[in-house]
Every structure is written in structure tokens, then in C-alpha cells.
PyMOL Python script that loads the backbone (N, CA, C, O; Angstrom):
from pymol import cmd

cmd.read_pdbstr("""\
ATOM      1  N   MET A   1      80.089 -60.542 -47.724  1.00  0.00           N
ATOM      2  CA  MET A   1      78.746 -60.739 -48.228  1.00  0.00           C
ATOM      3  C   MET A   1      77.813 -59.754 -47.536  1.00  0.00           C
ATOM      4  O   MET A   1      77.829 -59.590 -46.316  1.00  0.00           O
ATOM      5  N   LYS A   2      77.000 -59.106 -48.366  1.00  0.00           N
ATOM      6  CA  LYS A   2      76.065 -58.125 -47.849  1.00  0.00           C
ATOM      7  C   LYS A   2      74.795 -58.796 -47.354  1.00  0.00           C
ATOM      8  O   LYS A   2      74.353 -59.826 -47.863  1.00  0.00           O
ATOM      9  N   LEU A   3      74.240 -58.169 -46.351  1.00  0.00           N
ATOM     10  CA  LEU A   3      72.959 -58.641 -45.856  1.00  0.00           C
ATOM     11  C   LEU A   3      71.850 -58.193 -46.808  1.00  0.00           C
ATOM     12  O   LEU A   3      72.031 -57.283 -47.617  1.00  0.00           O
ATOM     13  N   ILE A   4      70.727 -58.841 -46.692  1.00  0.00           N
ATOM     14  CA  ILE A   4      69.583 -58.475 -47.534  1.00  0.00           C
ATOM     15  C   ILE A   4      69.146 -57.049 -47.235  1.00  0.00           C
ATOM     16  O   ILE A   4      68.773 -56.304 -48.141  1.00  0.00           O
ATOM     17  N   ARG A   5      69.192 -56.676 -45.977  1.00  0.00           N
ATOM     18  CA  ARG A   5      68.819 -55.321 -45.581  1.00  0.00           C
ATOM     19  C   ARG A   5      69.711 -54.280 -46.263  1.00  0.00           C
ATOM     20  O   ARG A   5      69.218 -53.258 -46.742  1.00  0.00           O
ATOM     21  N   ASP A   6      71.001 -54.534 -46.307  1.00  0.00           N
ATOM     22  CA  ASP A   6      71.933 -53.611 -46.954  1.00  0.00           C
ATOM     23  C   ASP A   6      71.693 -53.540 -48.463  1.00  0.00           C
ATOM     24  O   ASP A   6      71.811 -52.473 -49.066  1.00  0.00           O
ATOM     25  N   LYS A   7      71.365 -54.654 -49.055  1.00  0.00           N
ATOM     26  CA  LYS A   7      71.068 -54.662 -50.487  1.00  0.00           C
ATOM     27  C   LYS A   7      69.830 -53.829 -50.792  1.00  0.00           C
ATOM     28  O   LYS A   7      69.800 -53.092 -51.777  1.00  0.00           O
ATOM     29  N   ILE A   8      68.810 -53.948 -49.945  1.00  0.00           N
ATOM     30  CA  ILE A   8      67.574 -53.184 -50.150  1.00  0.00           C
ATOM     31  C   ILE A   8      67.848 -51.698 -49.966  1.00  0.00           C
ATOM     32  O   ILE A   8      67.345 -50.882 -50.738  1.00  0.00           O
ATOM     33  N   ILE A   9      68.627 -51.335 -48.968  1.00  0.00           N
ATOM     34  CA  ILE A   9      68.963 -49.932 -48.730  1.00  0.00           C
ATOM     35  C   ILE A   9      69.747 -49.371 -49.911  1.00  0.00           C
ATOM     36  O   ILE A   9      69.482 -48.253 -50.353  1.00  0.00           O
ATOM     37  N   ASP A  10      70.702 -50.127 -50.422  1.00  0.00           N
ATOM     38  CA  ASP A  10      71.466 -49.683 -51.589  1.00  0.00           C
ATOM     39  C   ASP A  10      70.565 -49.538 -52.816  1.00  0.00           C
ATOM     40  O   ASP A  10      70.742 -48.626 -53.624  1.00  0.00           O
ATOM     41  N   PHE A  11      69.620 -50.430 -52.942  1.00  0.00           N
ATOM     42  CA  PHE A  11      68.690 -50.352 -54.078  1.00  0.00           C
ATOM     43  C   PHE A  11      67.880 -49.055 -54.043  1.00  0.00           C
ATOM     44  O   PHE A  11      67.681 -48.421 -55.079  1.00  0.00           O
ATOM     45  N   PHE A  12      67.419 -48.665 -52.873  1.00  0.00           N
ATOM     46  CA  PHE A  12      66.606 -47.452 -52.754  1.00  0.00           C
ATOM     47  C   PHE A  12      67.442 -46.175 -52.782  1.00  0.00           C
ATOM     48  O   PHE A  12      66.893 -45.084 -52.932  1.00  0.00           O
ATOM     49  N   LYS A  13      68.748 -46.294 -52.640  1.00  0.00           N
ATOM     50  CA  LYS A  13      69.612 -45.121 -52.698  1.00  0.00           C
ATOM     51  C   LYS A  13      70.000 -44.753 -54.135  1.00  0.00           C
ATOM     52  O   LYS A  13      70.537 -43.668 -54.359  1.00  0.00           O
ATOM     53  N   THR A  14      69.753 -45.592 -55.069  1.00  0.00           N
ATOM     54  CA  THR A  14      70.178 -45.313 -56.444  1.00  0.00           C
ATOM     55  C   THR A  14      69.361 -44.169 -57.040  1.00  0.00           C
ATOM     56  O   THR A  14      68.167 -44.031 -56.772  1.00  0.00           O
ATOM     57  N   GLU A  15      70.018 -43.367 -57.840  1.00  0.00           N
ATOM     58  CA  GLU A  15      69.366 -42.227 -58.489  1.00  0.00           C
ATOM     59  C   GLU A  15      68.341 -42.681 -59.524  1.00  0.00           C
ATOM     60  O   GLU A  15      67.338 -42.002 -59.746  1.00  0.00           O
ATOM     61  N   ASP A  16      68.580 -43.774 -60.128  1.00  0.00           N
ATOM     62  CA  ASP A  16      67.657 -44.277 -61.155  1.00  0.00           C
ATOM     63  C   ASP A  16      66.288 -44.582 -60.545  1.00  0.00           C
ATOM     64  O   ASP A  16      65.253 -44.258 -61.129  1.00  0.00           O
ATOM     65  N   LEU A  17      66.292 -45.190 -59.399  1.00  0.00           N
ATOM     66  CA  LEU A  17      65.030 -45.494 -58.728  1.00  0.00           C
ATOM     67  C   LEU A  17      64.328 -44.218 -58.291  1.00  0.00           C
ATOM     68  O   LEU A  17      63.111 -44.105 -58.434  1.00  0.00           O
ATOM     69  N   LYS A  18      65.081 -43.248 -57.758  1.00  0.00           N
ATOM     70  CA  LYS A  18      64.486 -41.981 -57.350  1.00  0.00           C
ATOM     71  C   LYS A  18      63.817 -41.278 -58.525  1.00  0.00           C
ATOM     72  O   LYS A  18      62.720 -40.738 -58.386  1.00  0.00           O
ATOM     73  N   GLN A  19      64.464 -41.284 -59.660  1.00  0.00           N
ATOM     74  CA  GLN A  19      63.882 -40.651 -60.849  1.00  0.00           C
ATOM     75  C   GLN A  19      62.645 -41.406 -61.329  1.00  0.00           C
ATOM     76  O   GLN A  19      61.671 -40.790 -61.760  1.00  0.00           O
ATOM     77  N   SER A  20      62.678 -42.687 -61.259  1.00  0.00           N
ATOM     78  CA  SER A  20      61.525 -43.490 -61.672  1.00  0.00           C
ATOM     79  C   SER A  20      60.318 -43.216 -60.773  1.00  0.00           C
ATOM     80  O   SER A  20      59.196 -43.074 -61.259  1.00  0.00           O
ATOM     81  N   ILE A  21      60.548 -43.145 -59.499  1.00  0.00           N
ATOM     82  CA  ILE A  21      59.463 -42.862 -58.564  1.00  0.00           C
ATOM     83  C   ILE A  21      58.917 -41.459 -58.805  1.00  0.00           C
ATOM     84  O   ILE A  21      57.705 -41.244 -58.765  1.00  0.00           O
ATOM     85  N   ASN A  22      59.800 -40.519 -59.051  1.00  0.00           N
ATOM     86  CA  ASN A  22      59.378 -39.152 -59.324  1.00  0.00           C
ATOM     87  C   ASN A  22      58.545 -39.080 -60.602  1.00  0.00           C
ATOM     88  O   ASN A  22      57.556 -38.348 -60.657  1.00  0.00           O
ATOM     89  N   VAL A  23      58.931 -39.822 -61.609  1.00  0.00           N
ATOM     90  CA  VAL A  23      58.184 -39.838 -62.875  1.00  0.00           C
ATOM     91  C   VAL A  23      56.787 -40.430 -62.657  1.00  0.00           C
ATOM     92  O   VAL A  23      55.830 -40.002 -63.303  1.00  0.00           O
ATOM     93  N   ILE A  24      56.665 -41.379 -61.781  1.00  0.00           N
ATOM     94  CA  ILE A  24      55.364 -42.001 -61.509  1.00  0.00           C
ATOM     95  C   ILE A  24      54.495 -41.091 -60.635  1.00  0.00           C
ATOM     96  O   ILE A  24      53.301 -40.948 -60.898  1.00  0.00           O
ATOM     97  N   ILE A  25      55.063 -40.490 -59.626  1.00  0.00           N
ATOM     98  CA  ILE A  25      54.304 -39.705 -58.651  1.00  0.00           C
ATOM     99  C   ILE A  25      53.889 -38.345 -59.190  1.00  0.00           C
ATOM    100  O   ILE A  25      52.808 -37.859 -58.856  1.00  0.00           O
ATOM    101  N   LYS A  26      54.712 -37.726 -60.006  1.00  0.00           N
ATOM    102  CA  LYS A  26      54.442 -36.361 -60.488  1.00  0.00           C
ATOM    103  C   LYS A  26      53.086 -36.247 -61.197  1.00  0.00           C
ATOM    104  O   LYS A  26      52.312 -35.365 -60.826  1.00  0.00           O
ATOM    105  N   PRO A  27      52.751 -37.068 -62.179  1.00  0.00           N
ATOM    106  CA  PRO A  27      51.439 -36.922 -62.832  1.00  0.00           C
ATOM    107  C   PRO A  27      50.265 -37.185 -61.893  1.00  0.00           C
ATOM    108  O   PRO A  27      49.203 -36.580 -62.045  1.00  0.00           O
ATOM    109  N   ILE A  28      50.444 -38.067 -60.942  1.00  0.00           N
ATOM    110  CA  ILE A  28      49.373 -38.359 -59.992  1.00  0.00           C
ATOM    111  C   ILE A  28      49.117 -37.142 -59.117  1.00  0.00           C
ATOM    112  O   ILE A  28      47.965 -36.765 -58.900  1.00  0.00           O
ATOM    113  N   SER A  29      50.176 -36.527 -58.616  1.00  0.00           N
ATOM    114  CA  SER A  29      49.992 -35.348 -57.770  1.00  0.00           C
ATOM    115  C   SER A  29      49.412 -34.177 -58.549  1.00  0.00           C
ATOM    116  O   SER A  29      48.602 -33.427 -58.004  1.00  0.00           O
ATOM    117  N   VAL A  30      49.799 -34.000 -59.799  1.00  0.00           N
ATOM    118  CA  VAL A  30      49.238 -32.930 -60.628  1.00  0.00           C
ATOM    119  C   VAL A  30      47.751 -33.180 -60.873  1.00  0.00           C
ATOM    120  O   VAL A  30      46.954 -32.243 -60.820  1.00  0.00           O
ATOM    121  N   TYR A  31      47.377 -34.401 -61.133  1.00  0.00           N
ATOM    122  CA  TYR A  31      45.974 -34.744 -61.358  1.00  0.00           C
ATOM    123  C   TYR A  31      45.132 -34.467 -60.113  1.00  0.00           C
ATOM    124  O   TYR A  31      44.046 -33.895 -60.205  1.00  0.00           O
ATOM    125  N   ILE A  32      45.635 -34.872 -58.964  1.00  0.00           N
ATOM    126  CA  ILE A  32      44.904 -34.646 -57.714  1.00  0.00           C
ATOM    127  C   ILE A  32      44.762 -33.151 -57.443  1.00  0.00           C
ATOM    128  O   ILE A  32      43.694 -32.698 -57.033  1.00  0.00           O
ATOM    129  N   TYR A  33      45.819 -32.387 -57.665  1.00  0.00           N
ATOM    130  CA  TYR A  33      45.759 -30.944 -57.456  1.00  0.00           C
ATOM    131  C   TYR A  33      44.741 -30.295 -58.401  1.00  0.00           C
ATOM    132  O   TYR A  33      43.967 -29.434 -57.984  1.00  0.00           O
ATOM    133  N   ASP A  34      44.744 -30.702 -59.652  1.00  0.00           N
ATOM    134  CA  ASP A  34      43.785 -30.144 -60.615  1.00  0.00           C
ATOM    135  C   ASP A  34      42.343 -30.460 -60.231  1.00  0.00           C
ATOM    136  O   ASP A  34      41.446 -29.655 -60.484  1.00  0.00           O
ATOM    137  N   GLU A  35      42.115 -31.598 -59.638  1.00  0.00           N
ATOM    138  CA  GLU A  35      40.758 -31.982 -59.256  1.00  0.00           C
ATOM    139  C   GLU A  35      40.248 -31.229 -58.030  1.00  0.00           C
ATOM    140  O   GLU A  35      39.055 -30.935 -57.941  1.00  0.00           O
ATOM    141  N   ILE A  36      41.122 -30.917 -57.096  1.00  0.00           N
ATOM    142  CA  ILE A  36      40.656 -30.267 -55.871  1.00  0.00           C
ATOM    143  C   ILE A  36      40.914 -28.766 -55.860  1.00  0.00           C
ATOM    144  O   ILE A  36      40.644 -28.109 -54.855  1.00  0.00           O
ATOM    145  N   TYR A  37      41.426 -28.212 -56.942  1.00  0.00           N
ATOM    146  CA  TYR A  37      41.777 -26.799 -57.017  1.00  0.00           C
ATOM    147  C   TYR A  37      40.577 -25.901 -56.708  1.00  0.00           C
ATOM    148  O   TYR A  37      40.689 -24.987 -55.891  1.00  0.00           O
ATOM    149  N   ILE A  38      39.449 -26.144 -57.339  1.00  0.00           N
ATOM    150  CA  ILE A  38      38.261 -25.298 -57.138  1.00  0.00           C
ATOM    151  C   ILE A  38      37.730 -25.431 -55.715  1.00  0.00           C
ATOM    152  O   ILE A  38      37.235 -24.458 -55.147  1.00  0.00           O
ATOM    153  N   TYR A  39      37.827 -26.611 -55.141  1.00  0.00           N
ATOM    154  CA  TYR A  39      37.364 -26.807 -53.763  1.00  0.00           C
ATOM    155  C   TYR A  39      38.253 -26.062 -52.770  1.00  0.00           C
ATOM    156  O   TYR A  39      37.763 -25.553 -51.762  1.00  0.00           O
ATOM    157  N   LEU A  40      39.535 -25.995 -53.042  1.00  0.00           N
ATOM    158  CA  LEU A  40      40.436 -25.234 -52.179  1.00  0.00           C
ATOM    159  C   LEU A  40      40.078 -23.749 -52.197  1.00  0.00           C
ATOM    160  O   LEU A  40      40.067 -23.097 -51.153  1.00  0.00           O
ATOM    161  N   TRP A  41      39.784 -23.218 -53.383  1.00  0.00           N
ATOM    162  CA  TRP A  41      39.390 -21.808 -53.475  1.00  0.00           C
ATOM    163  C   TRP A  41      38.066 -21.562 -52.761  1.00  0.00           C
ATOM    164  O   TRP A  41      37.921 -20.560 -52.060  1.00  0.00           O
ATOM    165  N   CYS A  42      37.115 -22.447 -52.926  1.00  0.00           N
ATOM    166  CA  CYS A  42      35.826 -22.293 -52.234  1.00  0.00           C
ATOM    167  C   CYS A  42      36.027 -22.340 -50.717  1.00  0.00           C
ATOM    168  O   CYS A  42      35.409 -21.568 -49.984  1.00  0.00           O
ATOM    169  N   PHE A  43      36.862 -23.217 -50.263  1.00  0.00           N
ATOM    170  CA  PHE A  43      37.169 -23.333 -48.846  1.00  0.00           C
ATOM    171  C   PHE A  43      37.776 -22.035 -48.311  1.00  0.00           C
ATOM    172  O   PHE A  43      37.383 -21.566 -47.242  1.00  0.00           O
ATOM    173  N   CYS A  44      38.717 -21.457 -49.034  1.00  0.00           N
ATOM    174  CA  CYS A  44      39.371 -20.208 -48.604  1.00  0.00           C
ATOM    175  C   CYS A  44      38.383 -19.040 -48.595  1.00  0.00           C
ATOM    176  O   CYS A  44      38.356 -18.261 -47.642  1.00  0.00           O
ATOM    177  N   ILE A  45      37.590 -18.917 -49.626  1.00  0.00           N
ATOM    178  CA  ILE A  45      36.613 -17.824 -49.701  1.00  0.00           C
ATOM    179  C   ILE A  45      35.585 -17.959 -48.587  1.00  0.00           C
ATOM    180  O   ILE A  45      35.209 -16.962 -47.972  1.00  0.00           O
ATOM    181  N   TYR A  46      35.133 -19.160 -48.322  1.00  0.00           N
ATOM    182  CA  TYR A  46      34.177 -19.392 -47.249  1.00  0.00           C
ATOM    183  C   TYR A  46      34.743 -18.938 -45.904  1.00  0.00           C
ATOM    184  O   TYR A  46      34.051 -18.285 -45.124  1.00  0.00           O
ATOM    185  N   HIS A  47      35.989 -19.282 -45.639  1.00  0.00           N
ATOM    186  CA  HIS A  47      36.580 -18.921 -44.355  1.00  0.00           C
ATOM    187  C   HIS A  47      36.828 -17.421 -44.240  1.00  0.00           C
ATOM    188  O   HIS A  47      36.684 -16.860 -43.153  1.00  0.00           O
ATOM    189  N   ILE A  48      37.189 -16.774 -45.314  1.00  0.00           N
ATOM    190  CA  ILE A  48      37.337 -15.318 -45.279  1.00  0.00           C
ATOM    191  C   ILE A  48      35.987 -14.668 -44.988  1.00  0.00           C
ATOM    192  O   ILE A  48      35.904 -13.755 -44.166  1.00  0.00           O
ATOM    193  N   PHE A  49      34.943 -15.123 -45.646  1.00  0.00           N
ATOM    194  CA  PHE A  49      33.599 -14.609 -45.394  1.00  0.00           C
ATOM    195  C   PHE A  49      33.185 -14.863 -43.950  1.00  0.00           C
ATOM    196  O   PHE A  49      32.584 -13.995 -43.316  1.00  0.00           O
ATOM    197  N   GLN A  50      33.492 -16.014 -43.438  1.00  0.00           N
ATOM    198  CA  GLN A  50      33.141 -16.365 -42.071  1.00  0.00           C
ATOM    199  C   GLN A  50      33.878 -15.483 -41.059  1.00  0.00           C
ATOM    200  O   GLN A  50      33.288 -15.072 -40.059  1.00  0.00           O
ATOM    201  N   ILE A  51      35.126 -15.194 -41.299  1.00  0.00           N
ATOM    202  CA  ILE A  51      35.892 -14.324 -40.398  1.00  0.00           C
ATOM    203  C   ILE A  51      35.289 -12.930 -40.372  1.00  0.00           C
ATOM    204  O   ILE A  51      35.125 -12.347 -39.300  1.00  0.00           O
ATOM    205  N   PHE A  52      34.953 -12.381 -41.549  1.00  0.00           N
ATOM    206  CA  PHE A  52      34.335 -11.056 -41.580  1.00  0.00           C
ATOM    207  C   PHE A  52      32.977 -11.052 -40.878  1.00  0.00           C
ATOM    208  O   PHE A  52      32.637 -10.082 -40.201  1.00  0.00           O
ATOM    209  N   THR A  53      32.218 -12.100 -41.029  1.00  0.00           N
ATOM    210  CA  THR A  53      30.918 -12.188 -40.361  1.00  0.00           C
ATOM    211  C   THR A  53      31.091 -12.219 -38.836  1.00  0.00           C
ATOM    212  O   THR A  53      30.362 -11.535 -38.118  1.00  0.00           O
ATOM    213  N   ILE A  54      32.031 -12.992 -38.351  1.00  0.00           N
ATOM    214  CA  ILE A  54      32.276 -13.069 -36.916  1.00  0.00           C
ATOM    215  C   ILE A  54      32.760 -11.722 -36.386  1.00  0.00           C
ATOM    216  O   ILE A  54      32.355 -11.300 -35.303  1.00  0.00           O
ATOM    217  N   MET A  55      33.619 -11.048 -37.140  1.00  0.00           N
ATOM    218  CA  MET A  55      34.079  -9.725 -36.710  1.00  0.00           C
ATOM    219  C   MET A  55      32.920  -8.731 -36.646  1.00  0.00           C
ATOM    220  O   MET A  55      32.861  -7.911 -35.729  1.00  0.00           O
ATOM    221  N   LEU A  56      32.006  -8.795 -37.602  1.00  0.00           N
ATOM    222  CA  LEU A  56      30.843  -7.909 -37.608  1.00  0.00           C
ATOM    223  C   LEU A  56      29.947  -8.197 -36.403  1.00  0.00           C
ATOM    224  O   LEU A  56      29.454  -7.266 -35.766  1.00  0.00           O
ATOM    225  N   ILE A  57      29.736  -9.451 -36.091  1.00  0.00           N
ATOM    226  CA  ILE A  57      28.903  -9.823 -34.940  1.00  0.00           C
ATOM    227  C   ILE A  57      29.536  -9.333 -33.644  1.00  0.00           C
ATOM    228  O   ILE A  57      28.836  -8.815 -32.774  1.00  0.00           O
ATOM    229  N   ILE A  58      30.837  -9.486 -33.504  1.00  0.00           N
ATOM    230  CA  ILE A  58      31.517  -9.011 -32.296  1.00  0.00           C
ATOM    231  C   ILE A  58      31.398  -7.497 -32.183  1.00  0.00           C
ATOM    232  O   ILE A  58      31.153  -6.976 -31.095  1.00  0.00           O
ATOM    233  N   TYR A  59      31.569  -6.784 -33.292  1.00  0.00           N
ATOM    234  CA  TYR A  59      31.441  -5.331 -33.281  1.00  0.00           C
ATOM    235  C   TYR A  59      30.036  -4.913 -32.840  1.00  0.00           C
ATOM    236  O   TYR A  59      29.882  -4.025 -32.002  1.00  0.00           O
ATOM    237  N   LEU A  60      29.014  -5.556 -33.408  1.00  0.00           N
ATOM    238  CA  LEU A  60      27.640  -5.208 -33.040  1.00  0.00           C
ATOM    239  C   LEU A  60      27.342  -5.538 -31.577  1.00  0.00           C
ATOM    240  O   LEU A  60      26.657  -4.766 -30.905  1.00  0.00           O
ATOM    241  N   LEU A  61      27.832  -6.647 -31.081  1.00  0.00           N
ATOM    242  CA  LEU A  61      27.625  -6.998 -29.681  1.00  0.00           C
ATOM    243  C   LEU A  61      28.310  -6.012 -28.738  1.00  0.00           C
ATOM    244  O   LEU A  61      27.750  -5.646 -27.705  1.00  0.00           O
ATOM    245  N   LEU A  62      29.508  -5.587 -29.091  1.00  0.00           N
ATOM    246  CA  LEU A  62      30.195  -4.595 -28.259  1.00  0.00           C
ATOM    247  C   LEU A  62      29.470  -3.251 -28.287  1.00  0.00           C
ATOM    248  O   LEU A  62      29.412  -2.548 -27.278  1.00  0.00           O
ATOM    249  N   LYS A  63      28.927  -2.905 -29.431  1.00  0.00           N
ATOM    250  CA  LYS A  63      28.163  -1.661 -29.549  1.00  0.00           C
ATOM    251  C   LYS A  63      26.912  -1.719 -28.663  1.00  0.00           C
ATOM    252  O   LYS A  63      26.605  -0.752 -27.966  1.00  0.00           O
ATOM    253  N   ILE A  64      26.195  -2.837 -28.684  1.00  0.00           N
ATOM    254  CA  ILE A  64      25.001  -3.008 -27.851  1.00  0.00           C
ATOM    255  C   ILE A  64      25.384  -3.009 -26.373  1.00  0.00           C
ATOM    256  O   ILE A  64      24.680  -2.427 -25.549  1.00  0.00           O
ATOM    257  N   LEU A  65      26.490  -3.658 -26.039  1.00  0.00           N
ATOM    258  CA  LEU A  65      26.945  -3.682 -24.654  1.00  0.00           C
ATOM    259  C   LEU A  65      27.268  -2.277 -24.166  1.00  0.00           C
ATOM    260  O   LEU A  65      26.935  -1.929 -23.033  1.00  0.00           O
ATOM    261  N   ASN A  66      27.900  -1.476 -24.985  1.00  0.00           N
ATOM    262  CA  ASN A  66      28.233  -0.107 -24.616  1.00  0.00           C
ATOM    263  C   ASN A  66      26.960   0.725 -24.434  1.00  0.00           C
ATOM    264  O   ASN A  66      26.896   1.541 -23.515  1.00  0.00           O
ATOM    265  N   GLN A  67      25.959   0.541 -25.278  1.00  0.00           N
ATOM    266  CA  GLN A  67      24.697   1.267 -25.132  1.00  0.00           C
ATOM    267  C   GLN A  67      24.005   0.872 -23.830  1.00  0.00           C
ATOM    268  O   GLN A  67      23.471   1.731 -23.128  1.00  0.00           O
ATOM    269  N   ASN A  68      24.010  -0.403 -23.505  1.00  0.00           N
ATOM    270  CA  ASN A  68      23.392  -0.868 -22.257  1.00  0.00           C
ATOM    271  C   ASN A  68      24.111  -0.291 -21.043  1.00  0.00           C
ATOM    272  O   ASN A  68      23.474   0.019 -20.036  1.00  0.00           O
ATOM    273  N   LYS A  69      25.410  -0.147 -21.128  1.00  0.00           N
ATOM    274  CA  LYS A  69      26.178   0.423 -20.025  1.00  0.00           C
ATOM    275  C   LYS A  69      25.776   1.886 -19.825  1.00  0.00           C
ATOM    276  O   LYS A  69      25.621   2.341 -18.691  1.00  0.00           O
ATOM    277  N   ASN A  70      25.607   2.623 -20.932  1.00  0.00           N
ATOM    278  CA  ASN A  70      25.202   4.022 -20.833  1.00  0.00           C
ATOM    279  C   ASN A  70      23.779   4.157 -20.318  1.00  0.00           C
ATOM    280  O   ASN A  70      23.504   5.073 -19.542  1.00  0.00           O
ATOM    281  N   VAL A  71      22.874   3.292 -20.712  1.00  0.00           N
ATOM    282  CA  VAL A  71      21.496   3.324 -20.226  1.00  0.00           C
ATOM    283  C   VAL A  71      21.468   3.042 -18.730  1.00  0.00           C
ATOM    284  O   VAL A  71      20.731   3.694 -17.990  1.00  0.00           O
ATOM    285  N   HIS A  72      22.254   2.088 -18.284  1.00  0.00           N
ATOM    286  CA  HIS A  72      22.331   1.759 -16.864  1.00  0.00           C
ATOM    287  C   HIS A  72      22.839   2.959 -16.057  1.00  0.00           C
ATOM    288  O   HIS A  72      22.303   3.255 -14.989  1.00  0.00           O
ATOM    289  N   LYS A  73      23.866   3.647 -16.559  1.00  0.00           N
ATOM    290  CA  LYS A  73      24.384   4.831 -15.860  1.00  0.00           C
ATOM    291  C   LYS A  73      23.338   5.944 -15.823  1.00  0.00           C
ATOM    292  O   LYS A  73      23.232   6.657 -14.824  1.00  0.00           O
ATOM    293  N   TYR A  74      22.568   6.101 -16.896  1.00  0.00           N
ATOM    294  CA  TYR A  74      21.564   7.168 -16.969  1.00  0.00           C
ATOM    295  C   TYR A  74      20.490   6.975 -15.907  1.00  0.00           C
ATOM    296  O   TYR A  74      20.096   7.933 -15.242  1.00  0.00           O
ATOM    297  N   TYR A  75      20.016   5.752 -15.744  1.00  0.00           N
ATOM    298  CA  TYR A  75      18.938   5.498 -14.793  1.00  0.00           C
ATOM    299  C   TYR A  75      19.426   5.461 -13.338  1.00  0.00           C
ATOM    300  O   TYR A  75      18.615   5.613 -12.424  1.00  0.00           O
ATOM    301  N   ASN A  76      20.717   5.264 -13.103  1.00  0.00           N
ATOM    302  CA  ASN A  76      21.249   5.255 -11.744  1.00  0.00           C
ATOM    303  C   ASN A  76      21.751   6.632 -11.321  1.00  0.00           C
ATOM    304  O   ASN A  76      22.195   6.794 -10.184  1.00  0.00           O
ATOM    305  N   GLY A  77      21.693   7.609 -12.190  1.00  0.00           N
ATOM    306  CA  GLY A  77      22.096   8.955 -11.840  1.00  0.00           C
ATOM    307  C   GLY A  77      23.578   9.220 -11.984  1.00  0.00           C
ATOM    308  O   GLY A  77      24.038  10.277 -11.553  1.00  0.00           O
ATOM    309  N   ASN A  78      24.341   8.328 -12.560  1.00  0.00           N
ATOM    310  CA  ASN A  78      25.788   8.517 -12.739  1.00  0.00           C
ATOM    311  C   ASN A  78      26.127   8.908 -14.180  1.00  0.00           C
ATOM    312  O   ASN A  78      27.279   8.785 -14.596  1.00  0.00           O
ATOM    313  N   TYR A  79      25.167   9.364 -14.923  1.00  0.00           N
ATOM    314  CA  TYR A  79      25.381   9.636 -16.337  1.00  0.00           C
ATOM    315  C   TYR A  79      26.128  10.940 -16.533  1.00  0.00           C
ATOM    316  O   TYR A  79      25.732  11.966 -15.979  1.00  0.00           O
ATOM    317  N   GLU A  80      27.194  10.921 -17.306  1.00  0.00           N
ATOM    318  CA  GLU A  80      27.985  12.110 -17.617  1.00  0.00           C
ATOM    319  C   GLU A  80      27.967  12.346 -19.104  1.00  0.00           C
ATOM    320  O   GLU A  80      28.099  11.404 -19.886  1.00  0.00           O
ATOM    321  N   ILE A  81      27.806  13.586 -19.505  1.00  0.00           N
ATOM    322  CA  ILE A  81      27.785  13.915 -20.933  1.00  0.00           C
ATOM    323  C   ILE A  81      29.160  14.292 -21.398  1.00  0.00           C
ATOM    324  O   ILE A  81      29.351  14.603 -22.574  1.00  0.00           O
TER     325      ILE A  81
END
""", "prot")
cmd.dss("prot")
cmd.show_as("cartoon", "prot")
cmd.util.cbc("prot")
cmd.orient("prot")
């Protein structure tokens, strides 16, 4: 005699149940994907724009830092052309 636990495990191992679950889940997942598709694209574009903005800010800050270093050398007499 099988235990109830073994019967439940055998029930979930059947291919018929797997196909039934797949038939139920597939339309739900497609619907959810279709609803959030545009938001995913907006999210990706926003982050790409943000990365480029941060890179531009870092470039400008390094440029200003380099100019300040040269100005400091000029006024201390260590300036080389």
C-alpha cells in the first residue's frame, strides 16, 4: 500500500498534469509579458541614457581637475610646456 505522499508525488509526475499546467500558465505569462513590454523598453532606454550622462559628468570633472592641476603648477613655478 502506497502512502499518501507517494500518491501525490506520482500524481505530479504524470505528463498529463504537466501539459495541463503548461496550457494554463502559457497564456497568463504571454499576457503579462505583453502588458509590461513597453515598460521594459522604457526602463532599458532610461538606464542607457543615465550611463551616458554619468560618463559625461565624469569626463567633465576629470577635465576640470586636470585644468586645476595645471593652474596650480603655473602659480607655483613648476609649470612645463
